[in-house]
C-alpha positions in Angstrom: 0.0 0.0 0.0 1.3 3.4 -0.9 1.5 6.4 1.4 -1.8 7.6 0.1 -3.5 4.4 0.9 -4.1 3.3 -2.8 -5.4 -0.1 -2.2 -4.8 -3.1 -4.5 -8.1 -5.1 -4.5 -8.9 -8.6 -5.7 -11.5 -8.4 -8.4 -13.2 -11.5 -7.0 -13.8 -9.8 -3.6 -17.4 -8.9 -4.2 -17.8 -7.0 -0.9 -14.8 -4.8 -1.6 -15.9 -4.1 -5.2 -19.4 -3.2 -4.0 -18.0 -0.7 -1.6 -15.8 0.8 -4.3 -18.7 1.0 -6.8 -21.0 2.7 -4.2 -21.5 6.4 -5.2 -19.8 9.0 -3.0 -22.5 10.8 -1.1 -21.7 13.3 1.6 -25.1 14.9 1.7 -27.6 14.5 4.6 -31.0 15.7 5.5 -29.7 18.9 7.1 -27.7 19.7 4.1 -30.7 19.3 1.7 -32.8 21.5 4.0 -30.2 24.2 3.8 -30.1 24.1 0.0 -33.9 24.0 -0.1 -34.1 27.1 2.1 -31.7 29.0 -0.2 -33.7 28.0 -3.3 -37.0 28.9 -1.7 -35.5 32.2 -0.6 -34.6 33.3 -4.1 -37.9 31.9 -5.5 -40.0 33.9 -3.0 -37.9 37.0 -2.4 -36.1 37.4 -5.7 -33.3 40.0 -5.8 -33.4 40.7 -2.0 -32.5 37.1 -1.2 -30.1 36.9 -4.1 -28.1 39.9 -3.0 -28.2 38.6 0.6 -26.7 35.2 -0.4 -24.2 36.8 -2.8 -22.8 38.9 0.0 -22.8 36.0 2.5 -21.4 33.2 0.3 -19.5 35.0 -2.5 -18.5 38.2 -0.8 -20.1 40.1 -3.7 -22.1 43.3 -3.6 -24.3 44.8 -6.3 -24.1 45.3 -9.2 -24.2 41.6 -9.7 -24.0 41.8 -13.5 -20.7 42.2 -15.2 -20.9 45.0 -17.8 -19.6 44.5 -21.4 -17.0 47.1 -20.8 -15.8 45.4 -17.6 -15.7 42.0 -19.4 -13.6 43.4 -22.2 -11.2 45.2 -19.8 -10.7 42.1 -17.6 -10.4 39.8 -20.5 -7.5 41.9 -21.8 -5.6 41.2 -18.5 -5.5 37.5 -19.3 -2.1 36.4 -20.6 -1.8 36.4 -24.4 -1.0 32.7 -24.4 -4.2 31.9 -22.4 -6.3 34.0 -24.7 -4.9 32.2 -27.8 -5.5 28.8 -26.1 -9.1 29.8 -25.3 -9.7 30.9 -28.9 -8.3 27.6 -30.3 -10.2 25.5 -27.8 -13.4 27.2 -28.7 -12.8 26.4 -32.4 -12.3 22.7 -31.6 -15.4 22.6 -29.4 -17.5 24.3 -32.1 -16.1 21.9 -34.8 -17.4 18.9 -32.8 -20.6 20.5 -31.6 -21.9 21.3 -35.1 -22.0 17.6 -35.9 -24.0 16.9 -32.8 -27.2 18.8 -33.7 -30.0 16.5 -34.7 -31.1 16.8 -38.3 -34.5 17.8 -39.4 -36.4 16.1 -42.1 -39.7 14.7 -43.2 -40.8 11.1 -43.7 -43.9 9.8 -45.4 -45.4 7.2 -43.1 -48.1 6.2 -45.5 -49.9 7.8 -48.4 -51.4 11.0 -47.1 -49.5 10.8 -43.8 -46.2 12.6 -43.1 -44.2 13.4 -40.0 -41.6 16.2 -40.0 -38.8 16.4 -37.4 -38.3 20.0 -36.7 -35.2 21.1 -34.7 -35.2 24.5 -33.0 -32.8 26.0 -30.5 -33.8 26.8 -26.9 -34.5 30.5 -26.4 -32.3 31.1 -23.3 -29.9 28.9 -21.3 -27.9 29.4 -18.1 -24.3 28.2 -17.9 -22.9 27.6 -14.5 -19.1 28.2 -14.2 -17.5 27.1 -10.9 -15.4 29.7 -9.0 -13.8 27.7 -6.3 -10.1 27.0 -5.9 -9.3 27.5 -9.5 -10.7 29.6 -12.3 -12.3 27.3 -14.9 -12.5 29.1 -18.3 -12.7 25.7 -20.0 -16.0 24.9 -18.3 -17.5 28.1 -19.7 -16.3 27.1 -23.2 -17.7 23.6 -22.8 -21.2 24.9 -21.9 -21.5 28.2 -23.9 -19.9 27.2 -27.2 -22.3 24.3 -28.0 -25.2 26.5 -27.0 -24.0 29.2 -29.5 -23.5 26.6 -32.2 -27.0 25.3 -31.6 -28.4 28.8 -32.2 -29.4 29.7 -28.6 -30.4 33.4 -28.7 -29.4 34.3 -25.1 -26.6 32.6 -23.2 -26.5 33.6 -19.5 -23.4 32.7 -17.5 -22.9 32.8 -13.8 -19.7 32.6 -11.9 -19.0 33.8 -8.3 -15.5 35.0 -9.1 -14.9 35.4 -12.8 -11.2 35.8 -13.3 -9.7 37.5 -16.4 -9.4 34.0 -18.2 -13.1 33.4 -17.5 -14.0 36.8 -18.9 -11.9 36.1 -22.1 -13.7 32.7 -22.4 -17.1 34.4 -22.1 -16.3 36.8 -24.9 -15.0 34.0 -27.1 -17.9 31.8 -26.4 -20.6 34.4 -27.2 -22.0 34.8 -23.7 -24.8 37.3 -23.8 -24.8 38.3 -20.1 -22.5 37.4 -17.2 -23.4 37.6 -13.5 -21.1 37.5 -10.5 -23.0 34.9 -8.5 -22.6 31.2 -7.7 -23.9 28.4 -5.5 -27.5 27.3 -5.0 -28.7 30.9 -5.1 -27.4 31.3 -8.7 -29.1 28.1 -9.8 -32.4 29.3 -8.2 -32.1 32.7 -9.9 -31.6 31.1 -13.3 -34.5 28.7 -12.7 -37.1 31.2 -11.3 -35.8 34.5 -12.6 -35.5 37.7 -10.6 -35.7 41.4 -11.5 -31.9 41.2 -12.2 -31.4 37.7 -13.6 -33.6 36.4 -16.4 -35.2 33.0 -16.1 -33.7 30.4 -18.4 -35.0 27.3 -20.2 -32.1 25.1 -19.2 -29.2 25.1 -16.7 -26.0 23.4 -17.6 -22.5 23.1 -16.1 -20.6 21.5 -13.2 -20.5 22.8 -9.7 -20.1 21.8 -6.0 -22.6 19.8 -4.1 -24.7 22.8 -3.3 -25.0 23.5 -7.1 -25.8 19.8 -7.8 -28.5 19.7 -5.1 -30.0 22.9 -6.3 -30.1 21.7 -9.9 -32.0 18.6 -8.7 -34.5 20.8 -6.8 -35.3 23.1 -9.7 -35.4 20.5 -12.4 -39.1 20.7 -12.6 -38.9 24.4 -13.3 -36.0 24.5 -15.7 -34.4 21.6 -17.5 -30.9 20.6 -16.3 -28.2 18.7 -18.0 -27.8 16.1 -15.3 -27.1 15.7 -11.6 -23.3 15.9 -11.3 -21.5 14.2 -8.4 -17.7 14.1 -7.7 -15.5 13.6 -10.7 -14.2 10.1 -11.5 -11.7 8.2 -13.7 -11.4 4.5 -14.4 -8.3 3.3 -16.3 -8.3 -0.2 -17.9 -4.7 -1.3 -18.8 -2.6 -4.3 -19.0 0.6 -2.5 -19.9 2.0 0.9 -20.3 4.2 3.4 -18.4 3.3 3.3 -14.7 4.2 7.0 -14.2 1.8 8.0 -17.0 -1.0 5.9 -15.5 -0.3 7.3 -12.1 -0.2 10.9 -13.5 -3.8 10.4 -14.9 -5.1 9.1 -11.6 -3.5 12.0 -9.7 -4.8 14.5 -12.3 -8.3 13.5 -11.6 -7.9 13.2 -7.9 -6.6 16.8 -7.6 -10.1 18.1 -8.4 -11.8 17.2 -5.2 -11.3 15.2 -2.0 -14.3 13.1 -3.1 -12.9 12.4 -6.5 -12.7 8.7 -7.5 -9.6 7.3 -9.3 -9.4 3.6 -10.2 -7.1 1.4 -12.2 -8.4 -2.0 -13.4 -5.7 -4.4 -14.6 -5.0 -8.0 -15.2 -1.2 -7.5 -14.6 0.0 -7.7 -11.0 3.3 -6.3 -12.0 1.7 -3.2 -13.5 -0.5 -2.8 -10.4 2.5 -2.8 -8.1 4.5 -0.4 -10.2 1.5 2.0 -10.6 0.9 1.9 -6.8 4.6 2.9 -6.2 4.4 5.7 -8.8 1.3 7.1 -7.2 2.9 7.0 -3.8 5.9 9.0 -5.1 4.0 11.6 -7.1 1.1 12.2 -4.7 3.2 12.9 -1.7 2.5 16.3 -0.2 -0.6 17.0 -2.3 -3.3 17.1 0.4 -6.4 17.0 -1.8 -4.9 14.2 -4.0 -3.9 12.1 -0.9 -7.4 12.5 0.6 -9.1 11.5 -2.6 -6.9 8.5 -3.3 -7.0 7.3 0.3 -10.9 7.5 0.4 -11.9 6.6 -3.1 -8.8 5.3 -5.0 -8.0 1.7 -5.8 -6.3 -0.7 -8.1 -8.4 -3.7 -9.0 -6.8 -6.9 -10.1 -8.9 -9.1 -12.5 -8.2 -12.2 -14.5 -8.6 -11.0 -18.1 -9.2 -7.9 -20.3 -12.8 -9.0 -20.7 -13.3 -9.0 -17.0 -11.7 -5.6 -16.8 -14.1 -4.1 -19.3 -17.1 -5.8 -17.6 -16.1 -4.3 -14.3 -15.5 -0.8 -15.9 -19.0 -1.0 -17.4 -20.4 -1.6 -14.0 -18.8 1.6 -12.8 -20.1 3.5 -15.9 -17.5 6.1 -15.1 -17.3 9.7 -16.1 -14.0 9.2 -17.8 -12.9 5.7 -19.1 -9.3 5.4 -20.3 -8.3 2.3 -22.3 -4.7 1.4 -23.0 -5.5 -0.2 -26.4 -8.0 -0.1 -29.2 -9.2 -3.7 -28.9 -10.7 -3.0 -25.5 -13.2 -0.7 -27.2 -14.3 -3.4 -29.7 -17.4 -4.3 -27.7 -19.9 -2.3 -25.7 -18.4 0.3 -23.3 -20.3 2.4 -20.9 -18.8 5.8 -19.9 -19.3 9.5 -20.2 -16.3 9.8 -22.4 -13.7 7.3 -23.6 -10.0 7.9 -24.1 -8.0 5.3 -26.1 -4.2 4.8 -26.3 -1.3 6.1 -24.2 -1.2 9.6 -25.7 -4.9 10.2 -25.4 -4.4 11.8 -22.0 -7.7 12.5 -20.2 -6.5 16.1 -19.7 -6.5 16.6 -23.4 -10.3 16.1 -23.4 -10.6 18.6 -20.6 -9.2 21.4 -22.8 -8.3 20.8 -26.4 -9.8 17.8 -28.3 -13.2 19.5 -28.8 -15.1 16.7 -27.0 -17.1 18.1 -24.1 -15.8 17.7 -20.5 -19.2 18.2 -18.9 -19.9 14.6 -18.3 -22.3 12.3 -16.3 -21.0 10.9 -13.0 -22.1 8.4 -10.3 -23.2 5.9 -12.9 -25.4 8.2 -14.9 -23.4 7.3 -18.0 -25.6 4.1 -18.1 -28.3 6.3 -19.7 -26.7 9.4 -21.2 -23.4 10.8 -22.5 -21.8 14.2 -22.0 -23.1 17.6 -22.8 -23.5 18.3 -26.5 -25.1 20.8 -28.9 -28.1 18.4 -28.9 -28.8 19.5 -25.3 -29.6 23.0 -26.5 -32.3 22.2 -29.1 -35.8 20.9 -28.9 -36.9 18.3 -31.4 -40.6 18.5 -32.4 -42.8 16.3 -34.5 -44.9 18.2 -37.1 -47.6 15.9 -38.5 -49.7 16.3 -41.6 -52.6 14.0 -42.6 -55.0 14.2 -45.5 -58.6 12.8 -45.5 -57.4 9.8 -47.4 -54.5 9.4 -45.0 -56.8 9.5 -42.0 -59.1 6.9 -43.6 -56.0 4.6 -43.9 -55.1 5.2 -40.2 -58.6 4.6 -38.9 -58.3 0.8 -38.6 -55.4 1.5 -36.2 -56.8 4.5 -34.3 -60.4 3.3 -33.7 -59.8 -0.2 -32.1 -57.0 1.2 -29.9 -59.0 4.2 -28.7 -62.0 2.0 -27.9 -59.7 -0.6 -26.2 -58.5 2.2 -23.9 -62.0 3.4 -23.2 -61.5 6.8 -24.9 -64.6 7.0 -26.9 -64.3 10.7 -27.7 -60.9 10.0 -29.3 -62.6 7.5 -31.7 -65.4 9.9 -32.4 -63.1 12.7 -33.3 -61.7 10.6 -36.1 -65.0 9.0 -37.2 -66.7 12.4 -37.8 -63.9 13.3 -40.2 -64.0 10.2 -42.3 -67.8 9.7 -42.1 -69.0 13.2 -43.1 -72.7 12.3 -43.7 -73.0 11.0 -40.1 -71.6 14.1 -38.7 -73.2 16.5 -41.1 -69.9 18.3 -41.6 -69.6 17.7 -45.4 -71.7 20.1 -47.6 -73.6 18.5 -50.5 -72.6 19.5 -53.9 -74.9 22.1 -55.6 -77.7 20.6 -57.7 -77.4 17.1 -56.2 -80.6 15.8 -54.6 -80.4 13.3 -51.8 -82.4 10.1 -52.6 -85.2 9.2 -50.2 
């Protein structure tokens, strides 16, 4: 065992694996009550509560909105190399995002029956940008750029402490308005709207546990991307440089003491060498040591197939595979990184793939944030009288089987005009007695 307590577990130890798979949950009833009171405060008292919480939690006083002039002035203070990196990262994100938008089109289901798929952007979205230990301009790019590509008219960003790099990212991404607020109160303001902060249709972006809990609470009022828990990485490898593998585990662990970092391998030699490399490189990094001690592990399995099966049970946010063949079958993850040079950090900043990803097993049913999250897909249906007549043998028995007589009647009166009296007789034609 290394100094950080990175355990080497036997993959057949069902109890140990179950504990490792269990989601990290530090919330309790009192915590949820606190978040609920903050959300309710903003919902009921609007700006008065928002300003109160901004002062208390963010040490921010009005005006809460960052003016365009302030944004430009602060963005200019970011180092030139950072501004160039933001510009290029935004281009890569946009290049990927444009391929993610669902396509519209029309299909003829039957003669006289057509269904069009219409794709339209959301009107207004809110992008949450964390403002904790580190400024995160990359998170703003990952949320705002796909929204812009999708055609969203208003992109509202919130960040409790927007550093110059965040300001530069806001300008590059096309943010419409930026507010200096964060936490549960920012989420509530976006969901319910206040005199200062406009209500949005959808809230996206990562944040701390207050942000995650608030997003879950307001999900009935504004759509959210997903409930995001602590970050996680699972690496599946049977070979490779131990120091590189250790570096990827440590890179993820430095985010949060609750971060999860796991290596699954069928090589005992690799497991031992990675554990030693982690112990050397993590020494003195308090957050990393806490995360790896609490939620880190190396799991020894018998075969590559067993490794992938276990990784799929995790359904991790980030899945790193040391070779292409491991991805030949089904894999379950928020994002997959294949090969020794596909560092997970590359996806955080530069590949164009989105780093806002599902955690805590949510990758079982959805992938990461994409431009598709910023559009609504609607069905537009067109049916002629002949088409409705063809559909009647489907509609009428099903409506009656469900006991919905009025549904059946609404169709019958259209295809039996004499019974309903809705079809005028042609001029000069006499009805026979």
